[in-house]
VOGU-3710 file (C-alpha; in Angstrom, 3 decimals, decimal comma):
1> myrydefdqe> -27,721/-7,114/-95,232  -25,222/-8,818/-92,815  -22,307/-9,755/-94,201  -19,747/-12,586/-92,393  -16,624/-11,074/-90,739  -13,575/-12,919/-90,564  -14,601/-14,721/-87,380  -18,051/-15,851/-88,709  -16,358/-17,067/-91,731  -13,740/-19,029/-90,166
11> fvtervaqfr> -16,056/-20,688/-87,294  -18,412/-21,977/-90,518  -15,449/-23,034/-92,512  -14,052/-24,988/-89,824  -17,460/-26,676/-88,731  -17,429/-27,804/-92,006  -14,194/-29,672/-91,849  -14,863/-31,211/-88,742  -18,078/-32,679/-89,392  -16,655/-34,045/-92,992
21> gqverrlsge> -14,401/-35,883/-90,652  -17,265/-37,307/-88,702  -19,135/-38,087/-91,650  -16,265/-40,385/-92,866  -16,301/-42,229/-89,602  -19,510/-42,890/-89,437  -19,703/-44,081/-93,182  -16,874/-46,230/-92,375  -18,620/-47,831/-89,206  -16,236/-46,273/-86,813
31> ltedqfkplr> -19,178/-44,376/-85,475  -22,482/-46,130/-84,581  -25,421/-43,985/-85,517  -26,218/-43,601/-81,664  -22,723/-42,041/-81,358  -23,255/-39,966/-84,690  -26,619/-38,947/-83,584  -25,313/-35,716/-81,574  -22,656/-34,826/-83,963  -25,287/-34,783/-86,975
41> lmngvylqlh> -27,650/-32,852/-84,792  -25,198/-30,127/-84,265  -25,059/-29,794/-88,058  -28,601/-29,653/-89,034  -29,107/-33,332/-90,154  -31,931/-35,381/-89,375  -33,008/-39,005/-89,941  -36,109/-39,427/-91,365  -38,656/-41,781/-92,555  -36,810/-42,689/-96,001
51> aymlriavpy> -33,596/-40,586/-95,855  -31,591/-38,079/-94,049  -32,785/-34,217/-94,054  -30,906/-31,260/-93,970  -32,059/-28,156/-92,282  -30,349/-24,813/-93,152  -30,501/-21,783/-91,523  -31,970/-18,743/-92,637  -31,292/-16,030/-89,851  -34,278/-13,693/-89,567
61> gtlnaeqvrm> -35,722/-14,940/-92,782  -33,378/-12,781/-94,896  -31,549/-13,901/-98,091  -29,704/-12,476/-100,802  -29,978/-13,415/-104,512  -26,720/-15,598/-104,579  -27,725/-17,694/-101,685  -30,988/-18,348/-103,324  -29,190/-19,710/-106,371  -26,741/-21,846/-104,240
71> lafiarkydr> -29,873/-23,196/-102,747  -31,329/-23,931/-106,270  -27,997/-25,600/-106,968  -28,043/-27,983/-103,988  -31,557/-28,903/-104,921  -30,746/-29,609/-108,514  -27,533/-31,557/-107,756  -27,959/-33,113/-104,337  -31,681/-33,374/-103,777  -34,664/-33,981/-106,076
81> gyghfttrqn> -34,806/-30,760/-107,608  -36,838/-28,675/-105,090  -36,302/-27,532/-101,168  -39,264/-26,930/-98,680  -39,357/-23,637/-96,600  -40,740/-24,000/-92,800  -42,582/-22,279/-90,279  -39,051/-21,468/-88,689  -37,896/-19,197/-91,726  -35,370/-22,106/-92,882
91> lqfhwpalkd> -35,131/-24,323/-95,806  -34,980/-28,329/-95,586  -33,848/-30,678/-98,245  -35,276/-34,061/-97,665  -33,190/-36,389/-99,943  -29,596/-35,794/-99,596  -27,236/-38,691/-99,074  -25,122/-38,354/-96,005  -21,976/-38,805/-97,978  -22,668/-35,484/-99,857
101> vpdilehlas> -23,881/-33,041/-96,809  -20,374/-32,092/-96,045  -19,958/-30,890/-99,596  -23,325/-29,365/-99,089  -22,126/-27,461/-96,349  -19,175/-26,310/-98,165  -21,284/-24,824/-100,737  -23,336/-23,151/-98,243  -20,285/-21,776/-96,688  -19,220/-20,050/-99,881
111> vemhaiqtsg> -22,103/-18,142/-99,767  -22,158/-16,986/-95,669  -24,698/-19,885/-94,883  -24,772/-23,001/-92,756  -26,802/-25,192/-90,520  -25,801/-24,889/-87,521  -28,288/-24,838/-84,485  -31,077/-25,863/-86,353  -31,465/-28,811/-84,320  -30,571/-29,823/-80,913
121> ncirnvtadq> -31,069/-28,322/-77,350  -29,723/-24,759/-78,244  -30,974/-21,691/-79,216  -32,212/-22,279/-82,472  -32,664/-19,682/-85,467  -33,597/-16,303/-84,419  -36,725/-15,413/-86,627  -38,331/-11,915/-87,133  -41,029/-10,214/-89,258  -40,703/-11,216/-93,097
131> fagaaadeav> -41,389/-7,473/-93,895  -38,678/-5,813/-91,384  -37,114/-3,045/-92,420  -39,452/-2,241/-95,140  -42,922/-2,393/-93,717  -44,877/1,022/-93,789  -45,976/0,184/-90,270  -42,917/-0,544/-88,693  -41,554/1,318/-85,798  -38,067/-0,300/-85,438
141> dprpyaeilr> -36,259/-2,608/-87,827  -35,862/-5,791/-85,470  -33,357/-7,295/-87,704  -30,012/-5,577/-86,491  -31,138/-7,047/-83,024  -31,834/-10,699/-84,392  -28,375/-10,360/-85,744  -27,056/-9,540/-82,244  -28,936/-12,077/-80,924  -27,409/-14,574/-83,417
151> qwsslhpefv> -23,803/-13,592/-82,838  -24,503/-13,976/-78,906  -26,017/-17,279/-79,121  -24,032/-18,924/-81,642  -22,064/-21,698/-79,967  -22,807/-20,251/-76,406  -20,679/-22,277/-74,117  -23,344/-21,889/-71,282  -26,296/-22,659/-73,558  -24,952/-25,526/-75,884
161> flprkfkiav> -27,021/-28,490/-73,763  -29,862/-26,481/-72,684  -32,790/-28,634/-70,886  -34,847/-28,495/-74,277  -34,641/-26,503/-77,907  -35,099/-22,647/-77,336  -36,720/-20,105/-80,006  -36,507/-16,160/-80,058  -38,710/-14,183/-82,320  -38,587/-10,204/-82,955
171> tgaerdraai> -40,835/-7,658/-84,450  -40,939/-4,076/-84,910  -44,363/-3,274/-85,445  -47,681/-3,356/-83,932  -48,982/-5,828/-85,876  -47,206/-9,011/-84,930  -46,143/-10,807/-88,238  -43,650/-13,000/-85,877  -45,812/-14,810/-83,730  -43,526/-13,609/-80,731
181> qvhdiglhak> -46,083/-14,721/-78,098  -45,847/-18,432/-78,964  -41,914/-18,441/-78,730  -39,633/-19,092/-75,358  -38,596/-15,496/-75,784  -40,353/-12,908/-77,828  -39,501/-9,351/-78,412  -41,422/-6,525/-79,730  -39,210/-3,609/-80,497  -40,662/-0,074/-80,227
191> rdesgrigfa> -40,184/3,556/-79,235  -41,125/5,470/-76,473  -42,292/8,970/-76,655  -38,949/10,454/-76,700  -38,138/7,946/-79,746  -35,917/5,830/-77,497  -35,798/2,251/-78,720  -36,761/-0,709/-75,853  -38,523/-4,003/-75,955  -41,442/-5,383/-74,651
201> vyvggglgrt> -40,305/-8,864/-73,583  -42,282/-12,083/-73,186  -41,436/-15,530/-71,731  -42,790/-18,707/-71,901  -44,672/-19,398/-75,199  -44,712/-22,376/-77,156  -46,755/-24,805/-79,385  -46,423/-28,701/-79,188  -48,091/-31,099/-76,693  -48,717/-28,322/-74,198
211> pmiahkihdf> -49,373/-24,885/-76,101  -48,920/-21,920/-74,000  -48,953/-18,178/-74,450  -46,156/-16,159/-73,437  -46,256/-13,513/-70,537  -44,738/-10,215/-70,715  -41,890/-9,876/-68,052  -40,896/-6,234/-69,192  -42,515/-3,690/-70,932  -39,751/-1,644/-71,878
221> lpeedilsyc> -36,206/-3,161/-72,011  -33,524/-0,500/-73,289  -31,842/-1,600/-76,236  -28,258/-1,827/-74,541  -29,655/-4,202/-72,409  -31,103/-6,889/-74,502  -28,356/-9,559/-74,332  -27,785/-9,070/-70,580  -31,640/-9,582/-70,075  -31,882/-12,137/-72,683
231> eailrvynlf> -28,795/-13,980/-70,783  -30,525/-13,906/-67,527  -33,569/-15,583/-68,859  -31,420/-18,139/-70,468  -29,499/-18,868/-67,400  -32,702/-19,417/-64,925  -33,987/-21,483/-67,350  -30,863/-23,600/-67,708  -30,800/-23,759/-64,041  -34,283/-24,597/-63,182
241> grrdnkykar> -35,377/-25,960/-66,448  -36,304/-29,858/-66,062  -34,334/-32,429/-67,747  -35,955/-35,589/-66,070  -38,991/-35,223/-68,887  -38,365/-33,904/-72,143  -42,191/-33,254/-72,448  -41,832/-30,715/-69,449  -38,385/-29,530/-70,227  -39,389/-26,180/-72,273
251> ikilvhetga> -39,346/-22,922/-70,496  -43,014/-22,687/-70,902  -43,423/-25,439/-68,178  -41,114/-23,628/-65,850  -43,018/-20,907/-66,091  -46,516/-22,398/-65,728  -45,320/-24,308/-62,878  -43,173/-21,709/-60,972  -45,473/-18,690/-61,842  -44,662/-15,701/-64,197
261> eeikrqvdae> -44,153/-13,255/-61,203  -41,788/-15,379/-59,466  -40,028/-16,305/-62,914  -39,796/-12,503/-63,710  -38,104/-11,840/-60,241  -35,404/-14,379/-60,570  -34,378/-13,033/-64,104  -34,575/-9,738/-62,620  -32,512/-10,747/-59,846  -29,612/-12,300/-62,232
271> werirhsala> -30,079/-9,433/-64,709  -28,890/-7,061/-61,877  -25,985/-9,182/-61,098  -24,854/-9,276/-64,843  -26,416/-6,173/-66,779  -23,073/-3,777/-66,185  -20,755/-6,724/-67,572  -19,348/-6,932/-70,903  -22,954/-7,759/-72,216  -24,103/-3,996/-72,051
281> lpdseieriq> -24,273/-3,121/-75,722  -22,582/-0,053/-76,531  -24,061/2,473/-78,846  -21,256/1,959/-81,012  -21,747/-1,737/-81,618  -25,810/-1,249/-82,112  -24,788/1,437/-84,814  -22,462/-0,780/-86,555  -24,745/-3,783/-86,896  -27,799/-1,420/-87,813
291> ayfalpadlt> -25,276/0,037/-90,832  -25,497/-3,676/-92,243  -29,515/-2,929/-92,460  -29,599/0,348/-93,864  -32,009/0,573/-96,651  -30,271/0,190/-100,294  -28,677/3,667/-101,165  -30,607/3,772/-104,509  -34,037/2,800/-102,721  -34,939/6,414/-103,161
301> prpaesvvln> -38,822/7,864/-102,950  -41,147/7,697/-106,062  -44,331/9,356/-106,868  -47,026/7,584/-104,703  -49,166/6,820/-107,581  -47,974/4,702/-110,537  -49,090/5,711/-114,111  -47,401/2,258/-115,419  -49,153/0,115/-112,530  -52,452/1,727/-113,086
311> rarvtnagln> -52,850/1,277/-116,506  -51,581/-2,476/-116,374  -54,382/-2,924/-113,646  -57,307/-1,739/-116,012  -57,011/-4,966/-118,235  -55,234/-7,675/-116,053  -57,817/-9,071/-113,595  -54,960/-11,365/-112,203  -52,562/-8,483/-111,536  -55,480/-6,856/-109,531
321> qwidqnvvph> -55,908/-9,801/-107,206  -52,467/-10,404/-106,718  -51,955/-6,850/-105,874  -54,954/-6,604/-103,513  -53,806/-9,758/-102,092  -50,318/-10,320/-102,274  -48,850/-6,646/-102,192  -48,512/-4,397/-99,075  -47,469/-1,033/-98,568  -43,520/0,176/-98,219
331> kisghaiati> -42,002/2,792/-96,151  -40,656/4,557/-98,653  -43,325/6,108/-101,325  -43,563/4,529/-104,631  -42,743/1,287/-103,456  -44,308/-2,069/-102,152  -43,678/-5,385/-100,760  -44,798/-8,629/-102,147  -45,577/-12,200/-100,840  -44,387/-15,037/-103,327
341> slkpiggtpg> -47,190/-17,656/-102,687  -45,650/-21,201/-102,313  -49,183/-22,534/-101,907  -50,565/-22,952/-105,722  -53,992/-24,751/-105,655  -53,251/-28,458/-105,004  -49,742/-28,149/-104,613  -47,240/-28,736/-101,366  -47,010/-25,635/-99,179  -43,749/-24,194/-98,852
351> dataeqmelv> -41,906/-26,237/-101,464  -40,010/-24,338/-104,348  -38,206/-25,984/-107,142  -34,941/-25,047/-108,340  -35,954/-23,289/-111,336  -38,548/-21,373/-109,098  -35,910/-20,226/-106,533  -33,205/-19,093/-109,477  -36,626/-16,934/-110,685  -36,878/-15,560/-107,644
361> adlaeryshg> -32,933/-14,776/-107,422  -33,027/-13,052/-110,804  -36,466/-11,276/-110,166  -34,846/-10,048/-106,624  -31,330/-8,846/-108,362  -33,187/-7,123/-111,124  -36,267/-5,327/-108,984  -35,806/-5,863/-105,007  -32,133/-4,974/-104,564  -30,849/-8,086/-104,177
371> eirvsheqnl> -33,240/-9,156/-101,345  -35,512/-11,998/-100,505  -37,345/-13,006/-97,568  -38,592/-16,399/-95,926  -41,832/-15,701/-94,222  -42,926/-18,033/-91,221  -45,956/-18,764/-93,451  -43,951/-20,775/-95,672  -43,721/-18,212/-98,493  -41,196/-15,808/-100,005
381> vlphlalddl> -41,379/-12,209/-100,100  -39,633/-9,544/-102,404  -39,309/-6,871/-99,890  -38,371/-3,625/-102,330  -40,321/-3,334/-105,176  -40,921/-0,256/-107,164  -44,843/0,268/-107,922  -43,947/0,396/-111,755  -42,415/-2,990/-111,662  -45,253/-4,709/-110,329
391> pavyealera> -46,577/-5,850/-113,452  -43,380/-7,137/-114,818  -42,825/-9,341/-111,375  -46,354/-10,626/-111,560  -46,106/-11,758/-115,403  -42,826/-13,531/-114,516  -44,171/-15,009/-111,158  -47,321/-16,236/-112,907  -45,282/-17,715/-115,783  -43,204/-19,860/-113,319
401> glgtanaglv> -46,421/-20,909/-111,119  -45,810/-18,705/-108,608  -48,338/-16,080/-109,169  -51,070/-17,341/-106,809  -52,970/-14,301/-105,209  -53,750/-16,253/-102,138  -51,941/-14,679/-99,314  -53,831/-14,738/-96,107  -56,624/-16,712/-97,616  -58,090/-20,124/-97,112
411> tdiiacpgld> -55,648/-22,163/-99,465  -52,655/-20,288/-97,971  -52,255/-23,074/-95,833  -49,305/-23,876/-93,096  -48,547/-27,547/-93,305  -45,821/-29,599/-91,907  -43,930/-32,263/-93,778  -46,196/-34,784/-91,811  -46,195/-38,858/-92,312  -44,735/-38,469/-95,906
421> ycalanarsi> -41,492/-37,375/-94,336  -41,333/-37,289/-90,692  -40,538/-40,389/-88,389  -42,544/-38,353/-85,655  -45,491/-37,800/-87,491  -48,729/-39,751/-87,177  -50,613/-38,702/-90,081  -50,173/-37,123/-93,385  -50,536/-33,342/-93,542  -49,482/-32,623/-97,054
431> piaqriserf> -52,522/-34,537/-98,741  -54,645/-32,770/-96,424  -53,658/-29,260/-97,413  -53,796/-29,888/-100,986  -57,429/-31,323/-101,064  -58,611/-28,454/-98,882  -56,534/-26,074/-101,344  -58,469/-27,836/-104,350  -61,699/-27,746/-102,580  -61,565/-23,804/-101,909
441> gsqarqneig> -59,566/-23,300/-105,011  -62,026/-20,809/-106,762  -60,641/-17,261/-106,676  -64,122/-16,099/-105,856  -65,157/-18,358/-103,077  -61,456/-17,222/-101,370  -62,315/-13,778/-101,763  -66,029/-14,217/-100,257  -64,143/-16,162/-97,401  -61,593/-13,512/-96,778
451> dlkikisgci> -58,758/-13,828/-94,114  -58,944/-17,469/-92,884  -55,606/-19,212/-91,685  -55,601/-23,210/-91,747  -52,611/-24,636/-90,193  -51,820/-28,525/-90,323  -49,680/-30,502/-87,899  -49,081/-34,309/-88,680  -48,252/-34,752/-84,936  -48,463/-33,304/-81,257
461> nacghhhvgh> -45,238/-31,314/-82,065  -47,168/-29,032/-83,842  -44,388/-27,678/-86,314  -47,464/-26,577/-88,405  -48,874/-24,295/-85,779  -52,144/-25,681/-86,010  -52,741/-24,382/-82,365  -52,926/-20,736/-83,684  -54,804/-21,524/-86,992  -57,957/-19,958/-87,219
471> igilgvekkg> -58,852/-23,428/-88,084  -56,053/-25,924/-86,876  -55,976/-29,437/-87,939  -53,905/-32,045/-85,997  -53,328/-35,447/-87,286  -53,552/-38,193/-85,092  -53,575/-42,126/-85,199  -56,269/-44,673/-83,993  -55,990/-48,160/-84,040  -53,673/-47,959/-87,120
481> eefyqltlgg> -55,859/-44,922/-88,990  -55,158/-41,427/-89,697  -57,436/-39,036/-88,020  -57,806/-35,383/-87,704  -58,792/-33,370/-84,722  -60,165/-29,730/-85,629  -59,301/-26,470/-83,719  -61,198/-23,139/-83,857  -60,248/-19,802/-83,076  -56,488/-19,836/-82,834
491> sgdettsige> -54,145/-16,770/-83,721  -50,596/-16,297/-83,751  -50,676/-12,361/-84,354  -50,484/-9,590/-81,688  -54,343/-11,062/-80,368  -52,549/-14,631/-79,767  -55,006/-17,163/-78,782  -54,720/-20,828/-78,588  -57,587/-22,593/-80,880  -60,177/-24,966/-79,116
501> iigkgfssde> -60,705/-28,364/-79,666  -64,116/-28,828/-81,186  -64,918/-32,159/-80,538  -64,053/-35,931/-81,896  -61,645/-36,470/-84,721  -62,728/-37,054/-88,202  -61,023/-39,612/-90,657  -58,990/-38,721/-93,614  -62,040/-39,006/-95,948  -64,437/-36,533/-93,632
511> vidavetvvd> -61,800/-33,976/-92,724  -62,262/-31,789/-95,858  -66,217/-31,808/-95,745  -65,515/-31,136/-92,086  -63,769/-27,839/-92,947  -65,926/-27,042/-95,419  -68,867/-27,285/-92,685  -66,715/-24,822/-90,581  -66,238/-22,390/-93,303  -70,119/-22,487/-94,609
521> tylahranad> -70,974/-21,815/-90,689  -69,074/-18,906/-90,265  -70,352/-17,553/-93,906  -73,936/-18,018/-92,573  -73,231/-16,632/-89,282  -70,913/-13,716/-89,669  -72,384/-10,199/-88,909  -71,521/-8,709/-92,124  -68,887/-9,230/-95,122  -66,464/-7,410/-93,304
531> edflaayrrl> -66,372/-9,519/-90,167  -63,603/-12,073/-90,462  -63,563/-15,581/-89,336  -61,398/-14,941/-86,017  -63,874/-12,213/-85,148  -67,118/-14,024/-85,902  -65,498/-17,185/-83,695  -64,850/-14,870/-80,955  -67,894/-13,316/-81,011  -69,914/-16,838/-81,751
541> gqapfkealy> -68,309/-19,311/-79,609  -68,273/-22,629/-80,652  -71,684/-23,416/-80,220  -72,820/-22,962/-84,024  -70,019/-24,883/-85,216  -70,274/-27,768/-83,004  -73,865/-27,861/-83,874  -73,149/-27,838/-87,732  -70,428/-30,656/-87,437  -71,847/-32,924/-85,301
551> gat> -75,618/-31,896/-84,546  -77,650/-31,007/-81,544  -76,490/-32,266/-78,111
//
C-alpha cells in the first residue's frame, strides 16, 4: 500500500491547522455561513438536513487495519457509532459537531487520511476496482496509476476551480468493476501483444440529471503519457466547459455539444503541445510507485484445493452460500478475495458500526495481510485470504452480522442517504431499500433470481447510481408526496447502458410491489435459469414489463 512521504504528511497536517482556524472564526461569528461554505467544502464538510456531514477520502478504495480502527474510533467518539461507505469508495460521518471536525481531521492525519477534494469543483477521489492487485482476471494493477493521478491532482493549481466536479476511475481487468464509462475520465489499463502497458481512455460519462456513457478517445495510451493526456483533457474542459449553468457544466455536456471527435482533436492538439514536458512519466517513477503496491512478501502460493475448507463446507450450509456468492478467485494459488456485505436483510446499505469496523480491521490483520478495500457497491473487501482461513473468517463475520451471502444479488442494494439526511433529496432511499431487502430476503428466492442489481437515488443527482441499475429507482416529489420512478436495463460494467424509464412513478406504498412485479415478470419470461435479468431485459425489451406493471395499452 502507498505510504505518505514527507510532502504528503506536511501538506495534510498544515491543512488541518488551517481549517481549525477557519472553524474557530465561523463559531465565533467572524465568518458567516456563506463565507465559510467554500472553506468547509474544500475540507469535505457538507451542511445536510440535520447536521454537518464529513466525507473522508479513501483513495482508490484501499485501507489498512490501522486506518479502519481510526474510523471506528471517530464513529464512536464524534458521531453516533457508525459510518456510511459510499459509491465513491469514501466514508461519510453524518452527525459530527462542527467544533469537533478539526480534531477528527487531526486524528485522520495521524493515520495518513484526510477529507481534501471530497467536495467542490475539483478532481475528486480517484476510484478503482475494489479487487485491484488481487483479482485472477486482472491484466494490470490499476492502483499505482490511481496513486499517480492522486498526487498529480491534489491541489493542482489549474484545476482547483473547474466548471464542475470531476471524477476519474481506473480499472485493470476486462471485467469492469469500477464503472469507468460513467465517469468524466475512465481509464482501462491493459497490455498489448508485447506486454507493454497502456490505457483505453474514455471521456464524458456521468449520471445525474443528464446520464451519458463516455466516449473512447484513445485506444492505447502509453503509460508514460497518462498524466500529460489527462492534463490535456482537463485543460480543454477548463477552457470550454460551461460556467453559466451548473446543470450543463460537466464535461459530458461539453462532449455532447461539441462532439466526441472534435473533443478528441482538441485534446490531442493540447497533448502534443505538453506531452514532452515534465508531465512525461519516467520509468523510474512508475517503478517507484508500483513498488508500494507489490503483493505482500509472505503471500505465497498454496495448494489450489483446501482440505480444511472442503471439510468445513460439508457441514456448513451458510459457509457454502457465502463462498459461492461472496468469494472470488485470487491471482495467487490457494487464496481468494471475499466481499463483506454491508447489506444485511432489512439494514441500511453501506452502514458499518464502530464494532464491525474494528472486527474487519482485526480480520484484515490476522488473515488478509492488513488490507481492506471499499467497493463502489458500498461493501468492504478482504483481498488476500488463504482458502484454509475462509471458514474462520466467515464464522467471525457471521457473529458480527457481516456474514450476509448476497454480493450481486437482489438484496445487495446500492442506496444514497436520501431524504433521511440529504438536503438535496426529494424522497427517502433507505426505507425503500430496507423494504425491498425484506421482501426478497429469502436466500432460496435470491438464488432463484440470481444476478440482479437494484440501485436507488433520492434525487436526480443520482448518488445511488440508479441510471445503471438493472432496476433503477429514482425518488421524486409530487405535490408534497414521495413517488418513485423505475428504470430498467441499466448497467455499469463493461457493457454499460443507461436504464430506460418504464412508465409513470409509484407511491412509496406501491413501489415495492412494482419491483416484485418486475422480478416476477423476468422469472416468467427468461429463456432458462442461466439467463440473468439484464440479458433477459435486453432480449425482451420493455413490453412484457410495462404490460405487467400498467396493463395492456
